[in-house]
PyMOL commands that place a pseudoatom at each C-alpha (Angstrom):
pseudoatom trace, name=CA, resn=MET, resi=1, chain=A, elem=C, hetatm=0, pos=[32.637, -43.092, 79.353]
pseudoatom trace, name=CA, resn=SER, resi=2, chain=A, elem=C, hetatm=0, pos=[35.956, -44.724, 80.021]
pseudoatom trace, name=CA, resn=GLN, resi=3, chain=A, elem=C, hetatm=0, pos=[37.612, -48.040, 80.725]
pseudoatom trace, name=CA, resn=TYR, resi=4, chain=A, elem=C, hetatm=0, pos=[39.635, -49.067, 83.765]
pseudoatom trace, name=CA, resn=TYR, resi=5, chain=A, elem=C, hetatm=0, pos=[42.882, -51.028, 83.464]
pseudoatom trace, name=CA, resn=ASP, resi=6, chain=A, elem=C, hetatm=0, pos=[43.517, -52.452, 86.913]
pseudoatom trace, name=CA, resn=LEU, resi=7, chain=A, elem=C, hetatm=0, pos=[46.247, -54.384, 88.649]
pseudoatom trace, name=CA, resn=GLY, resi=8, chain=A, elem=C, hetatm=0, pos=[44.435, -55.911, 91.581]
pseudoatom trace, name=CA, resn=ASP, resi=9, chain=A, elem=C, hetatm=0, pos=[42.627, -53.068, 93.333]
pseudoatom trace, name=CA, resn=ARG, resi=10, chain=A, elem=C, hetatm=0, pos=[44.848, -50.392, 91.778]
pseudoatom trace, name=CA, resn=THR, resi=11, chain=A, elem=C, hetatm=0, pos=[43.728, -48.545, 88.641]
pseudoatom trace, name=CA, resn=LEU, resi=12, chain=A, elem=C, hetatm=0, pos=[46.718, -48.043, 86.346]
pseudoatom trace, name=CA, resn=TRP, resi=13, chain=A, elem=C, hetatm=0, pos=[45.016, -46.306, 83.461]
pseudoatom trace, name=CA, resn=ASN, resi=14, chain=A, elem=C, hetatm=0, pos=[41.571, -44.925, 82.673]
pseudoatom trace, name=CA, resn=PRO, resi=15, chain=A, elem=C, hetatm=0, pos=[41.404, -44.123, 78.934]
pseudoatom trace, name=CA, resn=SER, resi=16, chain=A, elem=C, hetatm=0, pos=[38.316, -43.140, 76.973]
pseudoatom trace, name=CA, resn=ASN, resi=17, chain=A, elem=C, hetatm=0, pos=[36.339, -45.858, 75.231]
pseudoatom trace, name=CA, resn=GLY, resi=18, chain=A, elem=C, hetatm=0, pos=[37.812, -44.987, 71.821]
pseudoatom trace, name=CA, resn=VAL, resi=19, chain=A, elem=C, hetatm=0, pos=[41.415, -45.091, 73.051]
pseudoatom trace, name=CA, resn=SER, resi=20, chain=A, elem=C, hetatm=0, pos=[40.719, -48.327, 74.901]
pseudoatom trace, name=CA, resn=ARG, resi=21, chain=A, elem=C, hetatm=0, pos=[39.106, -49.936, 71.849]
pseudoatom trace, name=CA, resn=LEU, resi=22, chain=A, elem=C, hetatm=0, pos=[42.110, -49.059, 69.666]
pseudoatom trace, name=CA, resn=PHE, resi=23, chain=A, elem=C, hetatm=0, pos=[44.565, -50.209, 72.345]
pseudoatom trace, name=CA, resn=MET, resi=24, chain=A, elem=C, hetatm=0, pos=[42.819, -53.553, 72.833]
pseudoatom trace, name=CA, resn=SER, resi=25, chain=A, elem=C, hetatm=0, pos=[42.736, -54.135, 69.069]
pseudoatom trace, name=CA, resn=GLN, resi=26, chain=A, elem=C, hetatm=0, pos=[46.482, -53.565, 68.977]
pseudoatom trace, name=CA, resn=VAL, resi=27, chain=A, elem=C, hetatm=0, pos=[46.994, -55.864, 71.963]
pseudoatom trace, name=CA, resn=THR, resi=28, chain=A, elem=C, hetatm=0, pos=[45.495, -58.660, 69.865]
pseudoatom trace, name=CA, resn=VAL, resi=29, chain=A, elem=C, hetatm=0, pos=[47.780, -57.850, 66.924]
pseudoatom trace, name=CA, resn=TYR, resi=30, chain=A, elem=C, hetatm=0, pos=[50.983, -57.747, 68.969]
pseudoatom trace, name=CA, resn=GLN, resi=31, chain=A, elem=C, hetatm=0, pos=[50.151, -60.868, 70.971]
pseudoatom trace, name=CA, resn=ALA, resi=32, chain=A, elem=C, hetatm=0, pos=[50.166, -62.655, 67.610]
pseudoatom trace, name=CA, resn=GLU, resi=33, chain=A, elem=C, hetatm=0, pos=[53.410, -60.947, 66.533]
pseudoatom trace, name=CA, resn=VAL, resi=34, chain=A, elem=C, hetatm=0, pos=[55.369, -61.926, 69.646]
pseudoatom trace, name=CA, resn=GLY, resi=35, chain=A, elem=C, hetatm=0, pos=[53.558, -65.228, 70.128]
pseudoatom trace, name=CA, resn=LEU, resi=36, chain=A, elem=C, hetatm=0, pos=[52.696, -64.612, 73.774]
pseudoatom trace, name=CA, resn=PRO, resi=37, chain=A, elem=C, hetatm=0, pos=[49.653, -63.589, 75.773]
pseudoatom trace, name=CA, resn=SER, resi=38, chain=A, elem=C, hetatm=0, pos=[49.769, -60.011, 77.015]
pseudoatom trace, name=CA, resn=GLY, resi=39, chain=A, elem=C, hetatm=0, pos=[48.357, -60.534, 80.479]
pseudoatom trace, name=CA, resn=ILE, resi=40, chain=A, elem=C, hetatm=0, pos=[45.806, -57.841, 79.691]
pseudoatom trace, name=CA, resn=GLY, resi=41, chain=A, elem=C, hetatm=0, pos=[42.457, -59.435, 80.372]
pseudoatom trace, name=CA, resn=PRO, resi=42, chain=A, elem=C, hetatm=0, pos=[39.223, -58.873, 78.496]
pseudoatom trace, name=CA, resn=LEU, resi=43, chain=A, elem=C, hetatm=0, pos=[37.121, -55.796, 79.204]
pseudoatom trace, name=CA, resn=GLU, resi=44, chain=A, elem=C, hetatm=0, pos=[34.203, -56.719, 81.426]
pseudoatom trace, name=CA, resn=ALA, resi=45, chain=A, elem=C, hetatm=0, pos=[31.826, -54.046, 82.696]
pseudoatom trace, name=CA, resn=ASP, resi=46, chain=A, elem=C, hetatm=0, pos=[34.308, -51.304, 81.704]
pseudoatom trace, name=CA, resn=GLU, resi=47, chain=A, elem=C, hetatm=0, pos=[37.130, -52.958, 83.656]
pseudoatom trace, name=CA, resn=CYS, resi=48, chain=A, elem=C, hetatm=0, pos=[40.160, -54.920, 82.585]
pseudoatom trace, name=CA, resn=GLN, resi=49, chain=A, elem=C, hetatm=0, pos=[42.460, -56.817, 84.942]
pseudoatom trace, name=CA, resn=ILE, resi=50, chain=A, elem=C, hetatm=0, pos=[46.159, -57.072, 84.160]
pseudoatom trace, name=CA, resn=ASP, resi=51, chain=A, elem=C, hetatm=0, pos=[48.166, -60.084, 85.286]
pseudoatom trace, name=CA, resn=SER, resi=52, chain=A, elem=C, hetatm=0, pos=[51.499, -58.554, 86.293]
pseudoatom trace, name=CA, resn=ILE, resi=53, chain=A, elem=C, hetatm=0, pos=[53.621, -61.658, 85.693]
pseudoatom trace, name=CA, resn=THR, resi=54, chain=A, elem=C, hetatm=0, pos=[52.246, -62.403, 82.224]
pseudoatom trace, name=CA, resn=PHE, resi=55, chain=A, elem=C, hetatm=0, pos=[52.302, -58.707, 81.335]
pseudoatom trace, name=CA, resn=ALA, resi=56, chain=A, elem=C, hetatm=0, pos=[55.967, -58.365, 82.389]
pseudoatom trace, name=CA, resn=VAL, resi=57, chain=A, elem=C, hetatm=0, pos=[56.952, -61.252, 80.108]
pseudoatom trace, name=CA, resn=PHE, resi=58, chain=A, elem=C, hetatm=0, pos=[54.939, -59.738, 77.252]
pseudoatom trace, name=CA, resn=VAL, resi=59, chain=A, elem=C, hetatm=0, pos=[56.502, -56.289, 77.732]
pseudoatom trace, name=CA, resn=ASP, resi=60, chain=A, elem=C, hetatm=0, pos=[60.038, -57.681, 77.542]
pseudoatom trace, name=CA, resn=ALA, resi=61, chain=A, elem=C, hetatm=0, pos=[59.176, -59.823, 74.508]
pseudoatom trace, name=CA, resn=LEU, resi=62, chain=A, elem=C, hetatm=0, pos=[57.510, -56.858, 72.777]
pseudoatom trace, name=CA, resn=LEU, resi=63, chain=A, elem=C, hetatm=0, pos=[60.511, -54.610, 73.421]
pseudoatom trace, name=CA, resn=ALA, resi=64, chain=A, elem=C, hetatm=0, pos=[62.872, -57.313, 72.131]
pseudoatom trace, name=CA, resn=TRP, resi=65, chain=A, elem=C, hetatm=0, pos=[60.693, -57.783, 69.030]
pseudoatom trace, name=CA, resn=HIS, resi=66, chain=A, elem=C, hetatm=0, pos=[60.640, -54.033, 68.414]
pseudoatom trace, name=CA, resn=SER, resi=67, chain=A, elem=C, hetatm=0, pos=[64.406, -53.740, 68.904]
pseudoatom trace, name=CA, resn=ARG, resi=68, chain=A, elem=C, hetatm=0, pos=[64.972, -56.317, 66.159]
pseudoatom trace, name=CA, resn=THR, resi=69, chain=A, elem=C, hetatm=0, pos=[62.593, -54.543, 63.765]
pseudoatom trace, name=CA, resn=ARG, resi=70, chain=A, elem=C, hetatm=0, pos=[64.638, -52.612, 61.240]
pseudoatom trace, name=CA, resn=HIS, resi=71, chain=A, elem=C, hetatm=0, pos=[61.965, -52.142, 58.607]
pseudoatom trace, name=CA, resn=THR, resi=72, chain=A, elem=C, hetatm=0, pos=[61.233, -48.423, 58.757]
pseudoatom trace, name=CA, resn=VAL, resi=73, chain=A, elem=C, hetatm=0, pos=[57.485, -48.684, 58.215]
pseudoatom trace, name=CA, resn=MET, resi=74, chain=A, elem=C, hetatm=0, pos=[57.039, -51.554, 60.676]
pseudoatom trace, name=CA, resn=ALA, resi=75, chain=A, elem=C, hetatm=0, pos=[59.090, -49.756, 63.319]
pseudoatom trace, name=CA, resn=THR, resi=76, chain=A, elem=C, hetatm=0, pos=[57.040, -46.600, 62.812]
pseudoatom trace, name=CA, resn=LEU, resi=77, chain=A, elem=C, hetatm=0, pos=[53.717, -48.445, 62.944]
pseudoatom trace, name=CA, resn=SER, resi=78, chain=A, elem=C, hetatm=0, pos=[54.622, -50.257, 66.150]
pseudoatom trace, name=CA, resn=GLU, resi=79, chain=A, elem=C, hetatm=0, pos=[56.398, -47.463, 68.017]
pseudoatom trace, name=CA, resn=GLY, resi=80, chain=A, elem=C, hetatm=0, pos=[53.296, -45.850, 69.514]
pseudoatom trace, name=CA, resn=PHE, resi=81, chain=A, elem=C, hetatm=0, pos=[51.894, -49.117, 70.811]
pseudoatom trace, name=CA, resn=VAL, resi=82, chain=A, elem=C, hetatm=0, pos=[55.249, -50.199, 72.224]
pseudoatom trace, name=CA, resn=ALA, resi=83, chain=A, elem=C, hetatm=0, pos=[55.671, -46.845, 73.977]
pseudoatom trace, name=CA, resn=THR, resi=84, chain=A, elem=C, hetatm=0, pos=[52.160, -47.110, 75.433]
pseudoatom trace, name=CA, resn=VAL, resi=85, chain=A, elem=C, hetatm=0, pos=[52.810, -50.618, 76.759]
pseudoatom trace, name=CA, resn=LEU, resi=86, chain=A, elem=C, hetatm=0, pos=[56.123, -49.481, 78.244]
pseudoatom trace, name=CA, resn=ALA, resi=87, chain=A, elem=C, hetatm=0, pos=[54.362, -46.567, 79.938]
pseudoatom trace, name=CA, resn=LEU, resi=88, chain=A, elem=C, hetatm=0, pos=[51.727, -48.908, 81.341]
pseudoatom trace, name=CA, resn=ALA, resi=89, chain=A, elem=C, hetatm=0, pos=[54.501, -51.157, 82.652]
pseudoatom trace, name=CA, resn=GLU, resi=90, chain=A, elem=C, hetatm=0, pos=[56.156, -48.187, 84.346]
pseudoatom trace, name=CA, resn=ILE, resi=91, chain=A, elem=C, hetatm=0, pos=[52.879, -47.169, 85.975]
pseudoatom trace, name=CA, resn=ALA, resi=92, chain=A, elem=C, hetatm=0, pos=[52.497, -50.766, 87.176]
pseudoatom trace, name=CA, resn=ASP, resi=93, chain=A, elem=C, hetatm=0, pos=[56.029, -50.690, 88.651]
pseudoatom trace, name=CA, resn=ILE, resi=94, chain=A, elem=C, hetatm=0, pos=[57.137, -53.484, 86.324]
pseudoatom trace, name=CA, resn=GLU, resi=95, chain=A, elem=C, hetatm=0, pos=[60.841, -53.485, 85.599]
pseudoatom trace, name=CA, resn=VAL, resi=96, chain=A, elem=C, hetatm=0, pos=[61.561, -53.446, 81.871]
pseudoatom trace, name=CA, resn=SER, resi=97, chain=A, elem=C, hetatm=0, pos=[64.616, -55.154, 80.383]
pseudoatom trace, name=CA, resn=TRP, resi=98, chain=A, elem=C, hetatm=0, pos=[66.101, -52.159, 78.561]
pseudoatom trace, name=CA, resn=GLN, resi=99, chain=A, elem=C, hetatm=0, pos=[69.605, -53.647, 78.572]
pseudoatom trace, name=CA, resn=ALA, resi=100, chain=A, elem=C, hetatm=0, pos=[68.714, -56.296, 75.986]
pseudoatom trace, name=CA, resn=ALA, resi=101, chain=A, elem=C, hetatm=0, pos=[67.272, -53.612, 73.696]
pseudoatom trace, name=CA, resn=LYS, resi=102, chain=A, elem=C, hetatm=0, pos=[70.367, -51.462, 74.119]
pseudoatom trace, name=CA, resn=ARG, resi=103, chain=A, elem=C, hetatm=0, pos=[72.628, -54.428, 73.273]
pseudoatom trace, name=CA, resn=THR, resi=104, chain=A, elem=C, hetatm=0, pos=[70.590, -55.096, 70.129]
pseudoatom trace, name=CA, resn=GLU, resi=105, chain=A, elem=C, hetatm=0, pos=[70.828, -51.422, 69.182]
pseudoatom trace, name=CA, resn=SER, resi=106, chain=A, elem=C, hetatm=0, pos=[74.584, -51.412, 69.792]
pseudoatom trace, name=CA, resn=HIS, resi=107, chain=A, elem=C, hetatm=0, pos=[75.096, -54.542, 67.661]
pseudoatom trace, name=CA, resn=TYR, resi=108, chain=A, elem=C, hetatm=0, pos=[72.943, -53.097, 64.879]
pseudoatom trace, name=CA, resn=LEU, resi=109, chain=A, elem=C, hetatm=0, pos=[74.889, -49.834, 64.810]
pseudoatom trace, name=CA, resn=LYS, resi=110, chain=A, elem=C, hetatm=0, pos=[78.136, -51.764, 64.284]
pseudoatom trace, name=CA, resn=THR, resi=111, chain=A, elem=C, hetatm=0, pos=[76.760, -53.382, 61.141]
pseudoatom trace, name=CA, resn=ALA, resi=112, chain=A, elem=C, hetatm=0, pos=[74.401, -50.737, 59.704]
pseudoatom trace, name=CA, resn=SER, resi=113, chain=A, elem=C, hetatm=0, pos=[74.822, -47.614, 57.699]
pseudoatom trace, name=CA, resn=ASP, resi=114, chain=A, elem=C, hetatm=0, pos=[71.475, -46.138, 58.766]
pseudoatom trace, name=CA, resn=PRO, resi=115, chain=A, elem=C, hetatm=0, pos=[72.215, -42.733, 60.356]
pseudoatom trace, name=CA, resn=HIS, resi=116, chain=A, elem=C, hetatm=0, pos=[68.726, -42.640, 61.918]
pseudoatom trace, name=CA, resn=ALA, resi=117, chain=A, elem=C, hetatm=0, pos=[69.200, -45.891, 63.837]
pseudoatom trace, name=CA, resn=LYS, resi=118, chain=A, elem=C, hetatm=0, pos=[71.289, -44.401, 66.609]
pseudoatom trace, name=CA, resn=GLY, resi=119, chain=A, elem=C, hetatm=0, pos=[69.529, -43.664, 69.844]
pseudoatom trace, name=CA, resn=TRP, resi=120, chain=A, elem=C, hetatm=0, pos=[66.163, -45.284, 69.159]
pseudoatom trace, name=CA, resn=THR, resi=121, chain=A, elem=C, hetatm=0, pos=[66.181, -46.927, 72.612]
pseudoatom trace, name=CA, resn=ALA, resi=122, chain=A, elem=C, hetatm=0, pos=[66.654, -43.605, 74.394]
pseudoatom trace, name=CA, resn=ALA, resi=123, chain=A, elem=C, hetatm=0, pos=[63.978, -42.001, 72.212]
pseudoatom trace, name=CA, resn=LEU, resi=124, chain=A, elem=C, hetatm=0, pos=[61.527, -44.817, 73.003]
pseudoatom trace, name=CA, resn=GLN, resi=125, chain=A, elem=C, hetatm=0, pos=[62.253, -44.486, 76.732]
pseudoatom trace, name=CA, resn=GLN, resi=126, chain=A, elem=C, hetatm=0, pos=[61.595, -40.760, 76.536]
pseudoatom trace, name=CA, resn=GLN, resi=127, chain=A, elem=C, hetatm=0, pos=[58.372, -41.268, 74.590]
pseudoatom trace, name=CA, resn=SER, resi=128, chain=A, elem=C, hetatm=0, pos=[57.084, -43.818, 77.114]
pseudoatom trace, name=CA, resn=ARG, resi=129, chain=A, elem=C, hetatm=0, pos=[57.932, -41.503, 80.034]
pseudoatom trace, name=CA, resn=GLU, resi=130, chain=A, elem=C, hetatm=0, pos=[56.019, -38.680, 78.347]
pseudoatom trace, name=CA, resn=LEU, resi=131, chain=A, elem=C, hetatm=0, pos=[53.018, -40.969, 77.963]
pseudoatom trace, name=CA, resn=VAL, resi=132, chain=A, elem=C, hetatm=0, pos=[53.074, -41.806, 81.675]
pseudoatom trace, name=CA, resn=ARG, resi=133, chain=A, elem=C, hetatm=0, pos=[52.229, -38.181, 82.400]
pseudoatom trace, name=CA, resn=HIS, resi=134, chain=A, elem=C, hetatm=0, pos=[49.180, -38.417, 80.123]
pseudoatom trace, name=CA, resn=MET, resi=135, chain=A, elem=C, hetatm=0, pos=[48.035, -41.829, 81.335]
pseudoatom trace, name=CA, resn=THR, resi=136, chain=A, elem=C, hetatm=0, pos=[48.043, -41.213, 85.080]
pseudoatom trace, name=CA, resn=TYR, resi=137, chain=A, elem=C, hetatm=0, pos=[45.504, -39.193, 86.916]
for i in range(1, 137): cmd.bond("trace and resi %d" % i, "trace and resi %d" % (i + 1))
show_as sticks, trace
zoom trace
């Protein structure tokens, strides 16, 4: 069995039930963290509609939230979900505001001594692009 994440008549993603259940649980968590709805509707009869406008706002807010997160454990915990959402946005042809994340990264590097901080935006972009290959069929 699997679930369908649709944008109108177009299926964006068709994960297994277990992956979908975990993803939807995380959607709830991160909606609360960023204080915005995700645009990812409830699952009804194995289908979920995505509102592209609300989802685009959520994606940008989530990326901005993640870019400000400098707690190592929090960043690690959230990275997989953020990458998955970014991949879903790419599949949906939603433009992501990477420039704001890169500016935040650049500002942080000027004030931090963390040698692992450099390049997290590029690494996240790469991770989300890799996921696209696994999410599309």
